[in-house]
N, C-alpha and C positions, 0 to 999 in steps of 0.2 A: 530472514525475519518477517519481514510484508504481509500481511494476514489480511487477507479480501475480506470485507464482509458480506453476507448472501446477497449477489446479485440482484440485478434487475429492480433494487429498491433505487426509486429517485426521490432526493431528501429536498425539502421546502428551501432548506441553509441556502443550498449554493441557486434553483431554482427562481426563488422570488426577488433572491437579491439580482439576476441574471434580466428581472422585468424592471425591478424600480432604478437598476442604474442605467438603463438605456437611455441615451441621449436624444433620440428619435420620439415621435408621436409612434406607438403602436395600437392594437386593437383591444389588448389587454391596459385594465387600469394600473398604474404605476402602484406597487405593493409598498405598505411601511413597515419598519421593523417588528411595530407592535402586532404585525400581520402572522409573522413567523409565529407563533405562540397564539392557537386557538384560544378564544376567548368563550365562558360559556354568558347566557344558553345558546347553543348553536345552532345556525339556521341551517337547513334543507333546502338545495337545489328544489326546485317546483319538476312535477310533472312535465312539462312543457321546455323546460329548460335542459332536464337530462335527455328528452327525445331529440331536441336539438343539438345537446354534444354527442350521443350516438351517430348523429346524421354526419356531424363533421369529420367523424375518422376518418372516412373512403377520403375525403377530400383532402384532409391532409396527410392520408397514407399516401396519394398518389404526390403532393407535393415532395415529401419524403424521399421519395423512388426517384424525384425529378434530380432532386439537393443533391443525393448521394451517388447517383451511376447506379444503385442496386436493384434488380430485378422486383418488381412487385409479380408474385406467382398467384395468388390468391388474398382475399378477403383476411381480416383479423376479429377474429370472433370480441366481441367487450361486454363487461358488465361494470353495474354500477355496485357497489358496495358500500357500508356504513363503515364506523370506527371501531365498533366492535369486531367486526367481519377483519378489516385489517389487524388490527390487535392477534386475533388467531392465528393469523396465514404469517404476521412476525413469528411469533414463539413456535410457529412451526418449522419455518427456515431456520433460526438456531437451533432448534433440536436437530435436525436433519441433515442441513446441508453441511456439505464436507468442510468448506471453507472456514465457515462457522464453528464448526465441534475444533479445528485446526487453531484457530483463533485463541476459542476457550481455554484448550489444552495447553494453548503457548504464556496464560497468562504468567503460571510462576515465571518462566523466561524472563518475561518482558519488567514485572517487578524483581527479579536479581541484576538484568540491568537496569536499573532505576527509572526505566520510562515509563511504569503506572506505577501508583504509592505499593505501599504493601497493604494497606486495608481496602484497596477498591475491589468492589465486584463488576469485575467485566460485563458478565450478564446481564443482569439488573440494568446497567447502565441502558445498555446496547436495547432492553426491549423498549424501556423509557423514551429513549432517542428515537427509535425507529415511529413507535405508535404515535410518537408525537408527531415527526418532521417528515415521514411518507409522503411524500405528493404526488405519486402513482407509480405503477409497477405492472411492467409486463410479464407475465408467465410462462416460462417455455415448456413447462410441463402441459399446463391445458393450451398453450396458445393462444391465450386472451389478454387482450389490456383492461386493466381494472380502473376503473374513474370511481373519484372518491365523492360521494351525495354531501357532504357538508361545506366544499369547496366552490365558489363563484366559476359558474363555466367558464368567463372567458378565461381567470386565471389557468383553469386547466390544458388550453388550446395548446399554449406552448410548452406544456407537460408533454399531452401527447404527440408533439413534433418531437420530443425527447424520447420517447419508449415506444414509438411506430418505427425508429430506426429501428431502434433493437427487435422489434418485429422483423424488419425486410433482410434485417443481420441473420436471423434466424432461418428465415426459408430459404437464403440462398447458402448457409455455412452451416447448420445445425450447430445454434450457441454451443449449448451444454456439451457439446464434444468438442467443438472446438476449442473451449476454453482448459480444456483437460486435455488435448493433444498435442501434448509435450511433457518432458523434454524431449529435446531431438539426440543430444547427444549419445551414438552408441558407444560412448564407454561404461558409462550406468550400468550395475549389476543388480545393487542389492535396493531396499528401499530408502535406505538408510545414505546411499550415494545419490538417489533422486532428487529426495526430497530439497535439499540448497537449491537446487537449480527449477526446481519446481514451484517454490515459493517466489521468484523471481518472474519466473514467466507469467507465471497464475498476473502477477501484480500488474506486469507489463501490459498482458492481454487486456485486462479490466480497465485500464488507462485508455487502451485502443476502443474499447466497445464504448464506452463512457464519455470521452473525450468526440466520437463521432454524433454523440447524441447531441451533446453540447454543443456541438457545430452547426445541428441540423433547428436544435433549438433557437440558436441567434439569427439564423439566416430567414425562420419563421418570421419574428419578428420585428424582421427590418421589410420583411415583404413589401408590404405598402407601403414602401418610400422607394421601391424598386432597387436596395443595396445587397451587399453580404457581408457577411463578417470579414472578408479579406477589404473590402471597402470599408469600414465602421472598425479598426480593429478596439479600439478607447469603449465597446460596449462590455466585451470580451477582459476589458485590463480594469473596467470597473468593477466588475461584476467580482473580478477576483480580489480587490481592495475592497471591498465592501461584506464579503463572504463572512469575517470574522466576529461579525457585528450582531450575528444570528440568534437565534433564540437564546433566554438563560442556560438550559440545560447545556445546548452545546457549548457556550461559554464556559461550565464546569468542570470540563473535559479534561486529563492531562491532555498536555503540547501534544503528545507521540500521538495519541487517538484522533484527535481534533486532528491533525497532519495526516493520519492514516488512513481517514473519513472522508479528507477533500484532495486525496491525491489523485484519484482518478480524475475528477473533472477538472481540476487544476492544471497537470502538469498535462494530463488525457489532449486539455483542450487546447493546449500552446503546442503541444507536440504535430496532432491533427494541423492547427494552423500552419505548421513550417511545413509539412507535406503539401496542404496546398500548394502552398506558396512557391514550392522548390517543384512539387508534379504535378499538377491540377486536381481534380478530382479524381481517376483511377488511381492516383498513387495514394492519397487520403482516407479511399474508401474500399473498394475491392482488393485493390493493390495489396494494402496493407494485413490485410484480411486472410490472404493469401499468402506473405510471406511477415508475419510477425517478428515485433520485436521479442529478444530472448532476455530483455531485465529492465531494471528499472533506470539503470544507464543511461540504456538508447530512448527510453521517454523524456528522462532529466538533461538528455543532450542527443536535440533529434539528429545531430548531424553525425553522431556515431552511429545512428541508424542507416540514414544517409548515405554514408560511405562502408556500408555492410561491416563494422568493428566488427571483431568476434575477437574477447579478449583469451588468451591462453588459461587453460581451467585451474583452478588450486586444488590442488589434489589432497585429497582427503585425510585424515589421520584416521587408522581405522580405531577410534578410541572405545569401542565396546569389544571389540577383542584386545584393545592393550589391557584392560583395566578387569578383564574379566569378571567372576562372579561377585568381585568388590561392590561394586555399584550396580544399580539398577537403571535404564536408561529412561528417562521421560522423553528425548525431544531431541533432533538433530534438525536444523535449518541454514539455511541461508541467510548474509546481514549483506545486502546490496548499497547502493548510493543513497538509495531514499534511509535506507537505517541509520547510515553515518551522518547524513546531515541532520535527522532527528537528532541523534546523541549529540552532535557537537553544538547544535541550538539549543538544545536542554543545558549541556554541562560547561560550555565554551562562549567563546565572543560570537556573536551570529556572523558580522564578515566576515571571521577568519572560518565560520564552518563553510560558508557559500564558496570559500578558495581553495580551500583543502580538500572539501569532500568528493568533487570531480577527479582527485587524484586516486581514487580507490581504482582499485584492480581483481577485487575476489575478494570475497569471506566467508565465514559458516562458522558455526557452533555445535558444540554435543553439550547436553544438559540431563544429571543423571544425578540419583540420590545414593549415599553412601550407606549400605545394610549393614554396617556395625559401628555407627556415628549417632551417639546420642541426640544433637542435636537435631538432626533432622532437615539442616539446611540445603538447599539446591548448591550442587557444585557445580562449576561450568566453566568449558573449555572453549573460548575465543580468537579465531586466527584471522589475520584480514591481510591483506596484500596492496602495495599502495605505490607506486609511481617511480620512487626513487627513497633511497634511505633517508633521505633529510626530509620526506613527505613522510617517513612511519615514524621517526621521532618525534616530531610536530604530533600526528594522533595518539602515539604512547604517551606523550605527556598529557595531553587534554584526559585520555582514559584514568588517568592517573588522579587528576583534575575532581576527576565525580566520585573516585570513592570516599570521597571525604562527606558526600550529600548522599551517599547509598548507606554508609554503615554508622553506626550510632557511636563505637568506639573503634578506634583504628591508630596503630601507632608504625612507625616507620621502621624497618630491621632491614640492614645492608645483605644483601646476599651476595655469596664468593663469584666470582667471572667463570669460577672452571664448575660451576654447577648449571650454567646456562650452554654452552658451545664450547667447542675446541678455541685452544687461541688462535687467534686472529692472524698472526705472527705467521700460522703453520698452514693458513689459508690464502692462496696469491690473491690480493683484489680483494680480497672481504673487508667491511666493516668492522669493528669492534660492537659487541652485545651489550648494551645496556639493560640492565636489567633489575628491580628491585623487589625486595616483599615487605607487603602489610602484613601486621597480625590485629585480626577484626575478631567482633565478636560470633562471626559466623565463620573461624576459622583463617589461614593465608591464604593472603593472596598476591599473586603472580601479577606481573605487568613488566615484558621487555621488548626489544625490537631486535631483530637482527638482520642485516641490510634492508631488504624494501618488506620484511616481515615482523606484525606485529603479537605475541604471544600474550592472551592472556588469561589466567588459571585461578576460580575463583573458589575458596571451600572446597579443594583436596587434601591431602594428606602432603607433604611433603617425597613421599614413594612415591603415590600416583603422579604427581605432578611433574616428577623427571620421569616417569615412563611415559607420560604425554607428549614432553618437550622432546623426547626423544625421537618418539612416534610421530610428531607434528616436522622436525626437521628431514628426519628420514622419508617423507614424504615428498618434501617440497624439493628434494634433491633427486627426484628420480625424473 
């Protein structure tokens, strides 16, 4: 369900706080929180400052190459752009970038999960935020690093260190192809089966790319002191602690969207720091680009990546076939560890979220509209797998709590045990299924767990829910 934003946009929120949080003297003036929101009237850098900034590209590119070990194959084109040009570029990418279009297509799903308010306009918000907060960007289509004419040159140099890392990644691995080069699991056949894994793989790969950029940015800030990010870990820790104090617009974002925006920077940086500490430069840069992580779990739990963990796949129920022509599919996607952490943080206790989310072991959803329903409500099937039946029960309990926040009217109705699964007595080693039904203004909601599976069905009629339940259990038994 993680939906990556158009890549190669670097936001001021993390960057300026990385500079401001630096515990050492740097070549850049510390940025104050108020600087994250440009104030009118804006000043423009002078022609001489722009010329010096352009000259610094080659020097910083060499630094990034030495810091990462990625080969510098040719110089990088550079351009100075104004705010209007950035705005046009942002809007263009939101219209054409496949990840951005997928995010917008999934807006209804995020609202159904309760992760975005029902009246939230995602596209309008993203355009405004990116126009306000873009600190710089490398365009892999034109192979150009774009510098901003309204930002002080010294503040842009750390940004250049980050963006020129992307240029090196692109020269060595062709970023656009690399980000889309997945999933690698051979069993997938249809697009519906691919997308759940693709969601997670794209999010993991974007975290690698941005994490590497953040690591080089910090090393560039520290370069005058002769130290690196591994020797001064507090600069990264301070940046992560202060980043939520960013722009007023950023702070108005729903919690899930904030976490989504920060995920590749925060978790990507920590992931890269772990690889650097355990395997050195080669492992943290070229090595992980050759052998990328497969899901957000491996980013959030670097030991899972380092150990080569490969979770057994969670077979997808063929909801489209089961429902036939009664429902029109809107979206199918994966729900990874990042997503369940976001759900639990929003709807349950934050400490409980941190302890339970790592027990995630797979998840997906199907969303569609009933062709015969007059309400037009989106129907949602969500399946997740957990390490143990006890962890599944805890997640099911937390999900039930979220329903009271998601629906205006909700009443509990006891659902017969026989409607959910065969008797546990007939299944050696099986645990009893716990299932509940809730009636809401958008139709019935079923939440149940069976052994280490949690099955959620929202706004499906009883007959359709029964068919989906049977399909999920049949797929899981394969």
